[in-house]
Each structure stands twice: as structure tokens, then as C-alpha cells.
MDTraj code that builds the backbone (N, CA, C; nanometers):
import mdtraj as md
import numpy as np

residues = "VAL MET MET PRO ASP VAL ASP GLY TYR GLN VAL CYS ARG ALA ILE ARG GLU CYS ALA SER ARG ALA ALA THR LYS VAL ILE PHE LEU SER ALA LYS SER GLN PRO THR ASP VAL ALA GLN GLY TYR GLU ALA GLY ALA ASP LEU TYR ILE PRO LYS PRO PHE SER THR ARG GLN LEU MET GLU LYS VAL ARG GLY LEU LEU THR THR".split()
xyz = np.array([
    [0.5909, -0.1892, -0.4992],
    [0.6272, -0.0559, -0.5415],
    [0.7038, -0.0613, -0.6729],
    [0.7950, -0.1569, -0.6821],
    [0.8794, -0.1659, -0.8020],
    [0.8166, -0.2642, -0.9010],
    [0.7738, -0.2111, -1.0150],
    [0.7120, -0.2922, -1.1192],
    [0.7718, -0.2511, -1.2531],
    [0.7546, -0.3340, -1.3569],
    [0.8231, -0.3082, -1.4846],
    [0.7902, -0.1765, -1.5547],
    [0.6640, -0.1440, -1.5730],
    [0.6280, -0.0287, -1.6564],
    [0.5859, 0.0950, -1.5774],
    [0.5183, 0.0745, -1.4678],
    [0.4788, 0.1840, -1.3789],
    [0.5120, 0.1399, -1.2370],
    [0.5200, 0.2351, -1.1453],
    [0.5465, 0.1918, -1.0083],
    [0.4160, 0.1850, -0.9286],
    [0.4230, 0.1233, -0.8139],
    [0.3051, 0.1053, -0.7304],
    [0.2424, 0.2359, -0.6861],
    [0.3250, 0.3387, -0.6703],
    [0.2720, 0.4693, -0.6322],
    [0.1786, 0.5211, -0.7418],
    [0.2194, 0.5048, -0.8676],
    [0.1367, 0.5495, -0.9804],
    [0.0065, 0.4700, -0.9862],
    [0.0158, 0.3389, -0.9631],
    [-0.1040, 0.2550, -0.9646],
    [-0.1990, 0.2983, -0.8535],
    [-0.1448, 0.3222, -0.7362],
    [-0.2268, 0.3653, -0.6228],
    [-0.2968, 0.4976, -0.6531],
    [-0.2232, 0.5928, -0.7066],
    [-0.2843, 0.7219, -0.7417],
    [-0.3957, 0.7035, -0.8447],
    [-0.3745, 0.6154, -0.9428],
    [-0.4767, 0.5905, -1.0450],
    [-0.6021, 0.5300, -0.9826],
    [-0.5834, 0.4394, -0.8869],
    [-0.6984, 0.3803, -0.8173],
    [-0.7747, 0.4892, -0.7432],
    [-0.7050, 0.5752, -0.6745],
    [-0.7689, 0.6814, -0.5957],
    [-0.8388, 0.7846, -0.6840],
    [-0.7891, 0.8056, -0.8046],
    [-0.8494, 0.9034, -0.8961],
    [-0.9760, 0.8520, -0.9630],
    [-0.9960, 0.7220, -0.9641],
    [-1.1124, 0.6609, -1.0283],
    [-1.2247, 0.6488, -0.9248],
    [-1.3311, 0.7229, -0.9435],
    [-1.4399, 0.7277, -0.8457],
    [-1.4954, 0.5897, -0.8126],
    [-1.5066, 0.5028, -0.9112],
    [-1.5647, 0.3708, -0.8866],
    [-1.4711, 0.2791, -0.8088],
    [-1.3447, 0.3169, -0.7970],
    [-1.2483, 0.2349, -0.7234],
    [-1.1933, 0.3065, -0.5991],
    [-1.2438, 0.4218, -0.5698],
    [-1.1885, 0.5044, -0.4618],
    [-1.1921, 0.4349, -0.3258],
    [-1.2888, 0.3469, -0.3038],
    [-1.2994, 0.2774, -0.1752],
    [-1.2136, 0.1511, -0.1687],
    [-1.1483, 0.1156, -0.2782],
    [-1.0623, -0.0025, -0.2811],
    [-0.9482, 0.0142, -0.1823],
    [-0.9262, -0.0878, -0.1003],
    [-0.8160, -0.0849, -0.0044],
    [-0.6856, -0.1126, -0.0787],
    [-0.5840, -0.0324, -0.0510],
    [-0.4532, -0.0487, -0.1151],
    [-0.3496, -0.0745, -0.0065],
    [-0.2796, -0.1870, -0.0206],
    [-0.1749, -0.2244, 0.0740],
    [-0.0452, -0.2415, -0.0024],
    [0.0570, -0.1704, 0.0399],
    [0.1902, -0.1878, -0.0170],
    [0.2651, -0.2908, 0.0659],
    [0.3202, -0.3925, 0.0012],
    [0.4130, -0.4875, 0.0621],
    [0.5424, -0.4670, -0.0134],
    [0.6421, -0.4096, 0.0520],
    [0.7592, -0.3659, -0.0233],
    [0.8895, -0.3862, 0.0516],
    [0.9948, -0.4120, -0.0260],
    [1.1305, -0.4168, 0.0285],
    [1.1825, -0.2761, 0.0545],
    [1.1166, -0.1775, -0.0020],
    [1.1568, -0.0373, 0.0195],
    [1.0991, 0.0075, 0.1539],
    [1.1875, 0.0229, 0.2522],
    [1.1395, 0.0467, 0.3880],
    [1.1913, 0.1754, 0.4514],
    [1.2553, 0.2588, 0.3733],
    [1.3024, 0.3866, 0.4266],
    [1.1812, 0.4755, 0.4580],
    [1.1937, 0.5608, 0.5581],
    [1.0805, 0.6484, 0.5926],
    [1.0265, 0.7276, 0.4729],
    [1.1142, 0.7683, 0.3828],
    [1.0667, 0.8429, 0.2650],
    [0.9838, 0.7544, 0.1726],
    [1.0191, 0.6252, 0.1628],
    [0.9418, 0.5316, 0.0802],
    [0.8028, 0.5112, 0.1390],
    [0.7989, 0.4894, 0.2706],
    [0.6710, 0.4690, 0.3390],
    [0.5841, 0.5943, 0.3250],
    [0.6427, 0.7101, 0.3470],
    [0.5685, 0.8362, 0.3336],
    [0.5148, 0.8526, 0.1922],
    [0.5952, 0.8182, 0.0931],
    [0.5514, 0.8303, -0.0461],
    [0.4318, 0.7390, -0.0724],
    [0.4329, 0.6199, -0.0141],
    [0.3197, 0.5285, -0.0301],
    [0.1911, 0.5856, 0.0272],
    [0.2011, 0.6395, 0.1480],
    [0.0822, 0.6989, 0.2095],
    [0.0374, 0.8242, 0.1352],
    [0.1314, 0.9026, 0.0862],
    [0.0960, 1.0222, 0.0083],
    [0.0251, 0.9847, -0.1214],
    [0.0590, 0.8676, -0.1773],
    [-0.0062, 0.8207, -0.2997],
    [-0.1475, 0.7709, -0.2726],
    [-0.1785, 0.7443, -0.1437],
    [-0.3132, 0.7007, -0.1087],
    [-0.3232, 0.5625, -0.0480],
    [-0.2107, 0.5029, -0.0111],
    [-0.2134, 0.3688, 0.0476],
    [-0.2884, 0.3684, 0.1799],
    [-0.3566, 0.2579, 0.2057],
    [-0.4216, 0.2385, 0.3349],
    [-0.3234, 0.1788, 0.4350],
    [-0.2324, 0.0977, 0.3855],
    [-0.1273, 0.0365, 0.4671],
    [0.0003, 0.0286, 0.3855],
    [0.1123, 0.0368, 0.4541],
    [0.2427, 0.0169, 0.3903],
    [0.3184, -0.0758, 0.4835],
    [0.3426, -0.1977, 0.4394],
    [0.4083, -0.2981, 0.5222],
    [0.5434, -0.3315, 0.4605],
    [0.6514, -0.2907, 0.5262],
    [0.7844, -0.3201, 0.4720],
    [0.8242, -0.4651, 0.4996],
    [0.8987, -0.5229, 0.4060],
    [0.9538, -0.6568, 0.4240],
    [1.0782, -0.6462, 0.5104],
    [1.1132, -0.7471, 0.5855],
    [1.0388, -0.8726, 0.6030],
    [0.9261, -0.8549, 0.7046],
    [0.8253, -0.9380, 0.6897],
    [0.7142, -0.9391, 0.7842],
    [0.6696, -1.0831, 0.7990],
    [0.6093, -1.1137, 0.9114],
    [0.5595, -1.2494, 0.9332],
    [0.4161, -1.2588, 0.8821],
    [0.3737, -1.3804, 0.8582],
    [0.2352, -1.4030, 0.8162],
    [0.1404, -1.3502, 0.9230],
    [0.1762, -1.3710, 1.0473],
    [0.0921, -1.3236, 1.1580],
    [0.0785, -1.1713, 1.1550],
    [0.1897, -1.1017, 1.1379],
    [0.1852, -0.9553, 1.1306],
    [0.0968, -0.9093, 1.0150],
    [0.1154, -0.9732, 0.8999],
    [0.0366, -0.9367, 0.7821],
    [-0.1120, -0.9568, 0.8082],
    [-0.1476, -1.0727, 0.8619],
    [-0.2887, -1.1019, 0.8874],
    [-0.3489, -1.0037, 0.9879],
    [-0.2742, -0.9693, 1.0924],
    [-0.3247, -0.8744, 1.1917],
    [-0.3514, -0.7379, 1.1286],
    [-0.2587, -0.6928, 1.0463],
    [-0.2741, -0.5612, 0.9838],
    [-0.3899, -0.5598, 0.8842],
    [-0.4023, -0.6667, 0.8061],
    [-0.5108, -0.6738, 0.7081],
    [-0.6456, -0.6820, 0.7796],
    [-0.6537, -0.7648, 0.8828],
    [-0.7793, -0.7723, 0.9598],
    [-0.8161, -0.6354, 1.0166],
    [-0.7168, -0.5678, 1.0722],
    [-0.7416, -0.4347, 1.1278],
    [-0.7937, -0.3379, 1.0228],
    [-0.7358, -0.3443, 0.9046],
    [-0.7787, -0.2557, 0.7962],
    [-0.9214, -0.2872, 0.7526],
    [-0.9532, -0.4146, 0.7422],
    [-1.0847, -0.4542, 0.6927],
    [-1.1964, -0.4318, 0.7940],
    [-1.1612, -0.4153, 0.9204],
    [-1.2649, -0.3928, 1.0215],
    [-1.2872, -0.2446, 1.0492],
    [-1.2127, -0.1588, 0.9802],
    [-1.2318, -0.0149, 1.0017],
    [-1.3244, 0.0433, 0.8983],
])
top = md.Topology()
chain = top.add_chain()
for i, resn in enumerate(residues, 1):
    res = top.add_residue(resn, chain, resSeq=i)
    for name in ("N", "CA", "C"):
        top.add_atom(name, md.element.get_by_symbol(name[0]), res)
traj = md.Trajectory(xyz[None], top)
């Protein structure tokens, strides 16, 4: 979410606005874990929002679930 020039929410919205990239899966992995942060990620178009800390197992389960839908 936190990047030098633009934030992840802006990047996600740009991906969703581009027809050729609209089906691209977007996953936020972020230290920002407040409910408002998570909601903002989903409102921007995220497919998943995974707050840190998370285990490798949790990450793999969520990614597998996303890719099989």
C-alpha cells in the first residue's frame, strides 16, 4: 500500500480501469491492518487484502483459493 510516488490503492484502481488488465488478480500484503485500510483496499478493487504478519501457509492457502475461483 505504501510506495514512494503513488500508493497501492492508486495502482489497483489503474489496473482495474485498464480493460486489458481488468482480470489481473490484485493482492495487497500490507502492514496497514485497520478495518478502514482493508476496506479501502477492497474499494480500490483488490481481490485479497492480507495484513501482516501472516504465515507462508496462510498466504499460500489464500492465493490458492483466489486462483481456483
